C-alpha positions as CSV (number, residue, x, y, z in Angstrom):
1,M,64.3,-112.8,15.6
2,C,62.6,-114.2,18.7
3,G,62.1,-117.8,18.9
4,T,59.0,-118.2,20.9
5,F,55.7,-117.7,19.3
6,G,54.1,-114.4,20.6
7,T,57.5,-113.0,21.7
8,Q,57.9,-110.8,18.7
9,Q,54.4,-109.5,19.1
10,A,55.1,-108.5,22.9
11,V,58.5,-107.0,21.8
12,D,56.6,-104.8,19.3
13,A,54.2,-103.7,21.9
14,V,57.1,-102.1,23.9
15,P,58.0,-98.7,22.7
16,L,61.8,-99.4,23.2
17,K,61.4,-102.5,21.0
18,R,63.1,-104.9,23.3
19,I,62.6,-107.2,26.4
20,G,63.9,-105.6,29.6
21,D,67.0,-107.2,31.3
22,T,66.7,-107.6,35.0
23,E,70.2,-106.9,35.8
24,K,70.7,-104.0,33.3
25,D,67.5,-102.2,33.5
26,V,66.0,-103.0,36.9
27,G,69.4,-103.5,38.6
28,A,70.5,-100.1,37.4
29,L,67.6,-98.6,39.0
30,V,67.9,-100.4,42.3
31,S,71.6,-99.3,42.4
32,F,70.7,-95.7,41.8
33,L,67.9,-95.8,44.5
34,L,70.5,-97.4,47.1
35,G,73.2,-95.0,46.2
36,D,74.1,-91.4,47.2
37,D,72.7,-89.9,44.0
38,S,69.0,-90.5,45.0
39,T,69.1,-88.8,48.5
40,Y,66.8,-86.0,47.4
41,L,64.2,-88.4,45.9
42,T,61.2,-89.1,48.0
43,A,57.8,-90.8,47.6
44,Q,58.0,-91.6,44.0
45,S,56.5,-94.6,41.9
46,I,59.2,-95.6,39.3
47,Y,58.0,-97.8,36.6
48,V,60.6,-99.9,34.6
49,A,58.4,-100.8,31.7
50,G,60.3,-99.7,28.4
51,G,58.1,-96.9,28.0
52,S,54.9,-98.9,28.0
53,G,53.2,-96.3,30.2
54,V,54.3,-93.2,28.2
55,Y,51.5,-93.5,25.5
56,R,48.7,-95.8,24.4
């Protein structure tokens, strides 16, 4: 249960049904982009949005 009024509605609007974590979600992407596994990745826009842009 979320403590702040409106927070549960925001969580419910995200397809993954949770609020993103800056270290676990965004940090993991940044770590990947800075590492050797992303050397073939060019000119991409990557959205860390919990699936919000997948469907409407």
